[in-house]
C-alpha positions as CSV (number, residue, x, y, z in Angstrom):
1,M,-0.9,-11.2,-14.9
2,H,-0.2,-10.1,-11.4
3,L,-2.7,-11.2,-8.8
4,P,-2.5,-9.4,-5.5
5,A,-4.7,-10.5,-2.7
6,L,-7.2,-12.1,-4.7
7,T,-8.4,-14.1,-2.4
8,S,-10.9,-11.8,-0.8
9,L,-12.9,-11.1,-3.7
10,L,-14.7,-13.9,-5.0
11,L,-17.6,-14.2,-2.9
12,G,-20.6,-16.1,-3.6
13,G,-21.9,-18.3,-1.0
14,S,-22.1,-21.7,0.1
15,T,-24.8,-23.5,1.9
16,T,-22.4,-25.6,3.9
17,A,-21.8,-24.7,7.5
18,G,-18.4,-23.9,8.8
19,P,-17.0,-24.8,12.1
20,N,-17.8,-22.7,15.2
21,L,-15.4,-19.8,14.8
22,S,-14.5,-17.0,17.2
23,K,-14.7,-14.6,14.3
24,P,-15.8,-15.0,10.6
25,W,-13.1,-16.1,8.3
26,S,-14.0,-13.5,5.7
27,T,-13.7,-10.4,7.8
28,W,-10.7,-11.9,9.7
29,M,-8.8,-12.3,6.5
30,A,-9.9,-8.9,5.3
31,S,-8.7,-7.3,8.5
32,S,-5.5,-9.2,8.3
33,F,-4.8,-7.9,4.9
34,L,-5.5,-4.3,5.9
35,S,-2.9,-4.7,8.6
36,K,-0.3,-5.0,5.9
37,S,0.8,-2.0,3.8
38,Q,-1.1,-1.4,0.6
39,N,-1.9,1.1,-2.1
40,I,-5.2,2.7,-3.0
41,D,-5.2,3.4,-6.7
42,N,-7.1,2.5,-9.9
43,H,-5.0,-0.5,-10.8
44,Y,-6.8,-3.9,-10.9
45,V,-4.9,-5.2,-8.0
46,A,-6.3,-2.6,-5.6
47,A,-9.7,-2.9,-7.3
48,V,-10.1,-6.6,-6.7
49,I,-8.8,-6.3,-3.2
50,H,-11.3,-3.7,-2.3
51,E,-14.0,-5.7,-4.0
52,G,-13.1,-8.7,-1.8
53,I,-13.2,-6.6,1.3
54,Q,-16.5,-5.1,0.2
55,K,-18.0,-8.6,-0.3
56,A,-16.7,-9.9,3.0
57,A,-18.0,-6.9,4.8
58,T,-21.4,-7.2,3.1
59,T,-21.9,-10.8,4.0
60,Q,-21.0,-10.2,7.7
61,N,-22.6,-6.8,8.0
62,D,-19.3,-5.3,9.0
63,R,-19.9,-1.6,8.7
64,A,-16.4,-0.5,9.5
65,L,-14.9,-2.7,6.7
66,L,-17.6,-1.7,4.3
67,K,-16.9,2.0,5.0
68,Y,-13.2,1.4,4.4
69,A,-13.8,-0.1,1.0
70,S,-16.3,2.7,0.1
71,D,-13.9,5.4,1.2
72,A,-11.0,3.8,-0.7
73,V,-13.0,3.8,-4.0
74,S,-14.4,7.3,-3.3
75,S,-10.9,8.6,-2.7
76,I,-9.7,7.9,-6.3
77,V,-12.8,9.5,-8.0
78,S,-12.9,13.3,-7.9
79,A,-16.2,15.1,-7.3
80,D,-16.4,15.9,-11.0
81,G,-16.1,12.2,-12.0
82,T,-12.4,12.3,-12.9
83,L,-10.7,8.9,-12.1
84,K,-7.4,9.8,-10.6
85,G,-4.4,8.5,-12.4
86,W,-6.5,7.3,-15.4
87,N,-5.1,7.8,-18.9
88,S,-7.9,7.6,-21.5
89,T,-5.3,7.0,-24.2
90,F,-3.6,4.1,-22.5
91,Y,-5.3,0.8,-23.4
92,T,-4.9,-2.0,-20.9
93,L,-7.9,-4.1,-20.0
94,D,-6.5,-4.5,-16.4
95,D,-7.4,-0.9,-15.7
96,I,-11.1,-1.4,-16.6
97,R,-11.7,-3.6,-13.5
98,I,-12.1,-0.6,-11.2
99,G,-15.3,0.2,-12.9
100,N,-17.0,-2.7,-11.0
101,N,-16.1,-1.1,-7.7
102,M,-17.6,2.3,-8.7
103,L,-20.8,0.7,-10.0
104,Y,-21.2,-1.3,-6.8
105,F,-21.1,1.6,-4.5
106,W,-23.2,3.8,-6.8
107,N,-25.9,1.1,-6.8
108,S,-25.7,0.0,-3.1
109,E,-25.5,3.6,-1.8
110,G,-28.8,4.6,-3.4
111,R,-27.6,5.6,-6.9
112,K,-27.1,9.1,-5.7
113,D,-23.4,9.8,-6.3
114,N,-23.2,11.0,-9.9
115,K,-19.4,11.1,-9.9
116,Y,-19.4,7.3,-10.2
117,V,-21.7,7.5,-13.2
118,I,-19.4,10.0,-14.9
119,A,-16.3,8.0,-14.2
120,A,-17.9,4.7,-15.3
121,K,-19.1,6.3,-18.5
122,G,-15.5,7.4,-19.3
123,L,-14.4,3.8,-19.0
124,R,-17.3,2.6,-21.1
125,E,-16.6,5.1,-23.8
126,Q,-12.9,4.1,-23.8
127,L,-14.0,0.6,-24.8
128,N,-15.7,2.1,-27.9
129,R,-12.2,3.4,-29.0
130,W,-10.3,0.2,-28.0
131,P,-7.9,-1.3,-30.5
132,R,-9.4,-4.6,-31.7
133,T,-8.3,-7.7,-33.6
134,P,-9.5,-8.1,-37.2
135,E,-12.3,-10.3,-35.8
136,G,-13.4,-7.7,-33.2
137,G,-11.7,-8.8,-30.0
138,F,-10.2,-6.3,-27.5
139,W,-6.4,-6.2,-27.6
140,H,-5.2,-7.2,-24.1
141,R,-2.9,-4.2,-24.1
142,A,-1.9,-1.8,-26.7
143,P,0.6,-1.7,-28.4
144,V,2.5,-4.3,-26.4
145,Y,0.1,-7.2,-26.9
146,A,-1.3,-6.3,-30.3
147,N,-3.9,-8.7,-31.7
148,Q,-3.8,-10.8,-28.5
149,M,-6.7,-11.8,-26.3
150,W,-6.1,-13.3,-22.9
151,L,-8.5,-15.0,-20.5
152,D,-7.5,-12.5,-17.9
153,G,-8.9,-9.6,-20.0
154,I,-12.4,-11.1,-20.1
155,Y,-12.5,-10.8,-16.3
156,M,-10.9,-7.4,-16.2
157,A,-13.1,-5.7,-18.8
158,D,-16.2,-7.6,-19.8
159,T,-17.7,-8.1,-16.4
160,F,-17.7,-4.3,-16.2
161,Y,-19.0,-4.0,-19.8
162,A,-21.9,-6.3,-19.0
163,T,-22.7,-4.7,-15.6
164,Y,-22.7,-1.2,-17.1
165,T,-24.9,-2.3,-19.9
166,S,-27.4,-3.9,-17.5
167,Y,-27.6,-0.7,-15.5
168,F,-27.7,2.0,-18.2
169,E,-28.3,0.4,-21.6
170,P,-30.3,-2.8,-20.9
171,Q,-31.9,-2.6,-24.4
172,N,-28.6,-2.0,-26.2
173,I,-28.5,-5.2,-28.3
174,T,-25.4,-4.1,-30.0
175,A,-23.5,-3.9,-26.7
176,W,-24.8,-7.3,-25.6
177,N,-23.7,-8.8,-28.9
178,D,-20.3,-7.2,-28.6
179,I,-19.8,-8.7,-25.1
180,E,-20.9,-12.1,-26.5
181,L,-18.4,-11.7,-29.3
182,Q,-15.5,-11.4,-26.8
183,F,-16.4,-14.7,-25.2
184,D,-17.0,-16.3,-28.6
185,L,-13.5,-15.4,-29.8
186,I,-11.7,-16.6,-26.7
187,E,-13.7,-19.8,-26.8
188,E,-13.0,-20.4,-30.5
189,H,-9.3,-19.9,-30.2
190,C,-8.5,-21.2,-26.7
191,R,-10.9,-24.0,-25.8
192,N,-9.5,-27.5,-25.9
193,S,-12.5,-29.6,-27.1
194,T,-11.1,-32.7,-25.5
195,T,-10.5,-31.4,-22.0
196,N,-12.9,-28.5,-22.1
197,L,-10.2,-26.3,-20.6
198,L,-8.9,-23.1,-22.2
199,Y,-5.4,-22.0,-22.9
200,H,-4.1,-18.7,-21.4
201,G,-4.6,-16.6,-24.5
202,Y,-4.2,-16.4,-28.3
203,S,-2.6,-14.3,-31.0
204,E,-4.9,-13.7,-33.9
205,D,-2.2,-13.0,-36.4
206,K,-0.1,-15.9,-34.9
207,S,3.0,-13.6,-34.9
208,T,4.2,-14.5,-31.4
209,V,6.7,-17.2,-30.6
210,W,4.2,-19.2,-28.6
211,A,1.2,-19.1,-31.0
212,D,-0.2,-22.4,-32.3
213,P,0.1,-22.2,-36.1
214,E,-3.6,-23.1,-36.6
215,T,-5.5,-21.6,-33.6
216,G,-3.0,-19.0,-32.4
217,A,-3.4,-20.3,-28.9
218,S,-0.7,-20.3,-26.2
219,P,0.6,-23.8,-25.3
220,Y,-0.5,-24.2,-21.7
221,V,-3.6,-24.0,-19.5
222,W,-2.5,-21.6,-16.8
223,D,-4.7,-22.0,-13.7
224,R,-5.2,-18.4,-12.7
225,A,-6.1,-17.2,-16.1
226,L,-8.7,-19.9,-16.2
227,G,-9.8,-18.9,-12.8
228,W,-10.4,-15.3,-13.9
229,Y,-12.4,-16.6,-16.9
230,F,-14.5,-19.0,-14.8
231,V,-15.4,-16.2,-12.4
232,A,-16.1,-13.8,-15.3
233,L,-18.6,-16.3,-16.8
234,V,-20.6,-16.6,-13.6
235,E,-20.5,-12.8,-12.9
236,V,-21.6,-12.0,-16.4
237,L,-24.4,-14.6,-16.4
238,E,-25.7,-13.0,-13.2
239,V,-26.5,-9.7,-15.1
240,W,-27.2,-11.0,-18.6
241,P,-30.7,-10.7,-20.0
242,K,-32.1,-14.2,-20.3
243,T,-34.1,-13.2,-23.3
244,H,-30.9,-12.5,-25.3
245,A,-29.8,-15.4,-27.5
246,G,-26.3,-15.2,-26.0
247,Y,-27.4,-16.3,-22.6
248,S,-27.8,-19.9,-23.4
249,K,-24.4,-19.9,-25.2
250,L,-22.6,-18.4,-22.3
251,L,-24.3,-20.8,-19.9
252,N,-23.1,-23.7,-22.0
253,Y,-19.5,-22.2,-21.9
254,Y,-19.8,-22.0,-18.1
255,K,-21.2,-25.5,-17.6
256,T,-18.8,-27.3,-19.9
257,L,-15.9,-25.5,-18.3
258,A,-17.2,-26.4,-14.8
259,S,-17.1,-30.0,-15.9
260,G,-13.6,-29.7,-17.4
261,I,-12.2,-28.1,-14.3
262,K,-13.8,-30.8,-12.1
263,N,-12.2,-33.5,-14.1
264,V,-8.6,-32.3,-13.4
265,Q,-9.0,-31.6,-9.7
266,D,-6.3,-33.3,-7.7
267,A,-7.3,-36.0,-5.3
268,R,-6.6,-33.7,-2.3
269,G,-8.9,-31.0,-3.7
270,G,-6.7,-28.5,-5.5
271,W,-5.6,-27.7,-9.0
272,Y,-2.1,-27.6,-10.5
273,L,-0.5,-24.4,-11.7
274,L,-0.5,-25.8,-15.2
275,M,-3.7,-27.8,-15.6
276,D,-3.1,-29.8,-18.8
277,P,-3.9,-33.3,-17.6
278,E,-0.6,-34.7,-18.8
279,L,1.3,-32.2,-16.6
280,A,-0.2,-33.3,-13.3
281,G,2.6,-34.3,-10.9
282,R,5.4,-33.3,-13.3
283,E,8.5,-31.9,-11.7
284,G,8.1,-28.2,-11.1
285,N,4.3,-28.2,-11.3
286,Y,2.4,-27.7,-8.0
287,I,-1.0,-27.1,-6.5
288,E,-1.5,-23.4,-6.6
289,S,-3.8,-21.5,-4.1
290,S,-5.2,-18.5,-5.9
291,A,-6.9,-20.4,-8.7
292,T,-8.1,-23.1,-6.3
293,A,-9.9,-20.2,-4.5
294,M,-11.3,-18.9,-7.7
295,F,-12.7,-22.2,-8.8
296,T,-14.2,-22.7,-5.4
297,Y,-15.9,-19.4,-5.5
298,S,-17.3,-19.8,-9.0
299,Y,-18.6,-23.3,-8.3
300,L,-20.4,-22.1,-5.1
301,K,-21.8,-19.0,-6.7
302,G,-23.0,-21.1,-9.7
303,I,-24.8,-23.5,-7.4
304,R,-26.4,-20.7,-5.5
305,L,-27.6,-19.0,-8.7
306,G,-29.0,-22.3,-9.9
307,L,-26.6,-22.4,-12.9
308,L,-24.9,-25.6,-11.7
309,G,-26.2,-28.8,-10.1
310,K,-25.5,-30.0,-6.6
311,E,-22.9,-32.4,-7.9
312,Y,-20.4,-29.6,-7.9
313,K,-20.8,-29.0,-4.1
314,Q,-18.5,-31.9,-3.2
315,P,-15.5,-30.8,-5.3
316,A,-16.0,-27.2,-4.1
317,T,-16.1,-28.3,-0.5
318,K,-13.0,-30.5,-0.9
319,A,-11.1,-27.5,-2.4
320,W,-12.2,-25.3,0.5
321,K,-10.9,-27.8,3.0
322,L,-7.6,-27.9,1.2
323,L,-7.3,-24.1,1.1
324,L,-7.8,-24.1,4.9
325,S,-5.4,-26.9,5.7
326,D,-2.6,-26.1,3.3
327,F,-2.7,-22.4,2.6
328,I,-3.9,-20.5,5.7
329,Q,-1.1,-19.5,8.0
330,F,-1.9,-18.3,11.6
331,E,0.5,-15.4,12.6
332,K,1.7,-14.7,16.1
333,N,0.0,-11.3,16.1
334,G,-3.4,-12.9,15.5
335,T,-3.7,-12.2,11.8
336,L,-3.9,-14.6,8.9
337,S,-1.7,-15.1,5.9
338,F,-2.5,-16.8,2.6
339,T,0.3,-18.8,1.1
340,G,1.1,-20.7,-2.1
341,T,0.1,-18.0,-4.7
342,V,2.2,-17.6,-7.8
343,T,3.2,-14.0,-8.3
344,V,2.5,-13.5,-12.0
345,G,1.8,-15.2,-15.3
346,S,2.3,-13.5,-18.6
347,L,2.4,-14.2,-22.4
348,K,5.0,-11.5,-22.8
349,G,7.8,-14.1,-23.2
350,D,8.0,-17.6,-24.6
351,A,5.1,-19.0,-22.4
352,S,7.2,-22.1,-21.8
353,Y,6.7,-24.7,-19.1
354,E,10.0,-23.5,-17.5
355,Y,8.7,-19.9,-17.5
356,Y,5.4,-20.7,-15.7
357,T,6.9,-23.0,-13.1
358,G,9.9,-20.8,-12.5
359,V,7.8,-17.8,-11.2
360,E,8.2,-17.3,-7.5
361,K,5.4,-17.8,-4.9
362,L,4.8,-15.3,-2.2
363,I,2.9,-15.2,1.1
364,N,-0.1,-12.9,0.7
365,D,0.5,-12.4,-2.9
366,G,-2.4,-10.4,-4.2
367,K,-4.4,-13.0,-5.9
368,A,-7.1,-14.3,-3.8
369,T,-9.3,-14.7,-0.5
370,K,-11.0,-17.4,1.2
371,M,-10.8,-19.5,4.3
372,S,-12.9,-21.2,6.6
373,L,-12.4,-24.2,8.7
374,T,-13.3,-27.5,7.1
375,T,-16.7,-26.7,5.8
376,S,-18.2,-29.8,7.1
377,A,-17.2,-29.2,10.7
378,T,-20.3,-28.0,12.5
379,S,-19.7,-28.7,16.2
380,S,-20.6,-25.9,18.6
381,A,-17.8,-24.4,20.7
382,P,-17.6,-25.6,24.2
383,S,-18.2,-23.1,27.0
384,A,-15.2,-21.0,28.0
385,S,-13.4,-21.5,31.2
386,S,-13.8,-19.3,34.3
387,T,-10.4,-17.7,33.8
388,A,-11.9,-15.2,31.3
389,A,-11.3,-12.1,33.3
390,A,-7.6,-12.8,33.8
391,C,-7.2,-13.9,30.2
392,R,-8.3,-10.6,28.8
393,Q,-5.1,-9.2,30.3
394,A,-2.9,-11.9,29.0
395,D,-0.3,-11.3,26.2
396,F,-0.7,-14.1,23.7
397,T,2.1,-12.8,21.5
398,Q,4.7,-13.8,24.1
399,F,5.2,-17.4,23.2
400,P,6.8,-19.5,26.0
401,T,9.3,-21.3,23.7
402,S,11.4,-20.4,20.7
403,D,11.1,-23.9,19.3
404,A,8.4,-24.7,16.8
405,A,5.1,-25.0,18.7
406,C,1.4,-24.3,18.6
407,A,-1.0,-23.1,21.4
408,V,-4.7,-22.8,22.0
409,G,-5.5,-19.6,23.9
410,S,-8.2,-17.0,24.1
411,I,-8.9,-13.7,25.9
412,S,-12.3,-15.2,26.8
413,G,-10.7,-18.3,28.4
414,V,-10.1,-21.6,26.8
415,P,-12.8,-24.2,26.4
416,S,-12.8,-26.9,29.0
417,N,-11.8,-29.6,26.5
418,T,-8.7,-27.8,25.3
419,T,-6.2,-30.1,27.1
420,D,-8.0,-33.1,25.6
421,V,-7.6,-31.6,22.1
422,L,-3.9,-31.1,22.6
423,S,-3.4,-34.5,24.2
424,K,-4.8,-36.1,21.0
425,C,-2.6,-34.0,18.7
426,C,0.7,-33.4,20.4
427,K,2.1,-37.0,20.1
428,S,5.0,-37.4,22.5
429,A,5.3,-33.7,23.3
430,P,3.9,-32.8,26.6
431,V,1.0,-30.3,26.9
432,E,2.0,-27.2,29.0
433,E,0.1,-24.2,30.1
434,F,1.1,-20.5,29.8
435,N,-0.5,-17.1,30.5
436,G,-2.0,-18.5,33.8
437,A,-4.0,-21.3,32.2
438,C,-5.3,-18.9,29.5
439,G,-3.6,-21.0,27.0
440,Y,-2.0,-24.4,26.4
441,Y,0.8,-25.4,24.0
442,C,3.0,-28.2,22.8
443,L,6.0,-28.5,20.6
444,S,5.4,-29.5,17.0
445,F,7.4,-32.7,17.5
446,E,7.3,-35.5,14.9
447,Q,5.0,-33.3,12.8
448,T,4.9,-30.0,11.0
449,I,3.2,-26.9,12.3
450,R,0.6,-27.3,9.6
451,E,-0.2,-30.9,10.7
452,L,-0.5,-29.8,14.3
453,Q,-2.8,-26.9,13.4
454,T,-5.0,-29.2,11.3
455,C,-5.2,-31.8,14.1
456,F,-6.3,-29.0,16.6
457,M,-9.1,-27.9,14.3
458,E,-10.3,-31.4,13.4
459,N,-10.7,-32.1,17.1
460,G,-12.7,-29.0,17.8
461,A,-10.3,-26.1,18.5
462,R,-11.6,-22.8,17.2
463,P,-9.2,-21.4,14.4
464,G,-9.3,-18.0,16.1
465,D,-7.8,-19.5,19.3
466,I,-4.9,-21.2,17.6
467,L,-1.5,-19.6,17.8
468,C,1.7,-20.9,16.3
469,N,5.2,-19.4,16.4
470,S,6.6,-20.8,13.2
471,N,5.7,-21.3,9.5
472,N,3.7,-24.2,8.3
473,S,6.7,-26.4,7.3
474,A,8.6,-26.0,10.6
475,T,9.1,-28.9,13.1
476,A,10.4,-28.8,16.6
477,T,14.0,-29.8,17.1
478,G,14.1,-29.7,21.0
479,T,13.6,-32.6,23.3
480,P,9.9,-33.0,24.1
481,S,10.2,-33.1,27.9
482,R,8.1,-31.2,30.3
483,T,9.7,-28.0,31.6
484,A,9.2,-26.4,34.9
485,G,7.1,-23.2,35.1
486,A,5.9,-23.7,31.6
487,S,3.8,-20.6,31.6
488,R,6.9,-18.4,31.5
489,T,9.6,-20.7,30.3
490,S,11.9,-19.7,27.5
491,G,11.6,-23.1,25.9
492,S,14.4,-25.4,24.9
493,G,16.1,-22.7,22.9
494,A,16.5,-25.0,20.0
495,S,15.7,-23.6,16.6
496,A,13.0,-25.1,14.5
497,T,13.6,-26.7,11.2
498,G,12.1,-25.0,8.2
499,D,11.4,-21.3,8.4
500,S,11.0,-20.5,12.1
501,K,10.1,-16.9,11.7
502,G,6.6,-16.6,13.1
503,A,5.2,-13.6,11.3
504,A,4.9,-13.3,7.6
505,P,6.9,-10.6,6.0
506,A,5.1,-7.4,5.3
507,V,4.3,-7.5,1.6
508,G,3.1,-4.5,-0.3
509,V,-0.3,-4.7,-2.0
510,S,1.1,-4.5,-5.4
511,K,2.0,-8.2,-5.3
512,V,-0.1,-9.3,-2.4
513,G,-3.6,-8.8,-3.4
514,L,-4.8,-11.7,-5.2
515,G,-3.9,-14.6,-3.1
516,M,-5.4,-12.9,-0.2
517,L,-8.3,-11.8,-2.3
518,G,-9.0,-15.4,-3.1
519,M,-8.8,-16.1,0.6
520,V,-11.1,-13.3,1.5
521,I,-13.5,-14.3,-1.2
522,V,-13.8,-17.9,-0.4
523,S,-13.9,-17.0,3.2
524,A,-16.9,-14.8,2.7
525,I,-18.5,-17.8,1.1
526,S,-18.3,-19.6,4.4
527,G,-20.8,-17.5,6.0
528,A,-23.5,-16.1,3.7
529,L,-23.7,-15.8,0.0
530,L,-24.2,-12.7,-2.0
């Protein structure tokens, strides 16, 4: 399933302190995403993006961002409660996710706007008419995926189903039992009892080309589907009545899955696209960003809610650091991009290894949100230099070289230790000033842009003050000799290796939401937890 800027959504919260930032990661990522083109509609991609923005804004008390998210959701619900673009006879679980957005703003804004109640009731009543498998599970989509349940669908529909029930029908045991059944069926058919991981989905009638002849399950553990499911469990447990017998069962599903996911975490902190243990490191498989963000979020939220023990804080923190070091890209215009997110995953075809690993990755692909400097870095920022007044007028988008390089610069003046930081990180490349000492830079010589950025941050540079002119894999190709008048030089003129284009391409929301959503989500965790 497509995952647009996911990486803004998942928010929970962590108790670990982030580095001293010039601006919060969560709202920085949210604002960065809004600077790119996007749609406002009732599709799940837009729904999760706006949910991520809403969570980031809430944790940082950013009224402007919160108003944006509120207005976006309000714009697709007419005064009479009609959900614009909604077809009550089209059955796809993806389109139920928007119900969470409506319920959030109805509840947080005083439970006054009845149009949200009417629209949510329409979605809830559609679930009563939904095509089901012989055992009672919701079809993922009708008629295309008849008798199929996917992990993705649990996140898209059952979190809304549970939240709606908790608000309007808390004593409806039949509804709670039905929600429990959806989890039971996916667990029965998709859980691998050895690894405690779940396969992407299953076909109850086993009629698909990929269905296991005994369980009906698909052949691989796809990371983002498992991420959706892991998040769904913690979100549903948050609203589930503890007196209902299903609570302990779902809690066990969550805890055992948390253990299984932890067991297959890569040494650097991430998770592979295909998570079956025997596939780790196999050619074509890779560490994927959106699911890594989802797992981080669900772990941290589970710890905060008291559902998980403190032993999960370490793997979550390690994952967070990896997200920051490997998947955050600083753009020349001061925005952030989130990289390494697979565009889509589906059970429409043969669900083969070649299919999953052959799907392209995109910058800012809509599946995620999260970022924050290494969560363990807690040093306070040094005081700014006395050049602040002049620096407010400086143009930091005019980089003094076309070769791959990174700078530290700020409109408030750079900290007094900036040259020391660069001296430690720039290797044989000289440190030069530009913008009248409002910034200092060096070529990314003998190292990639990503390595240079990481070194800057590890030595105390604030992420918001770091500016690079090339993509993460680029390295400088020019001679690392000091140039005269560095503040206005044109640089060596040599082209960088790798992709030397500084800014990420403008990507539409339809395929951009989830990765960034994941970023926004995890980033919101860096400050305060919901």
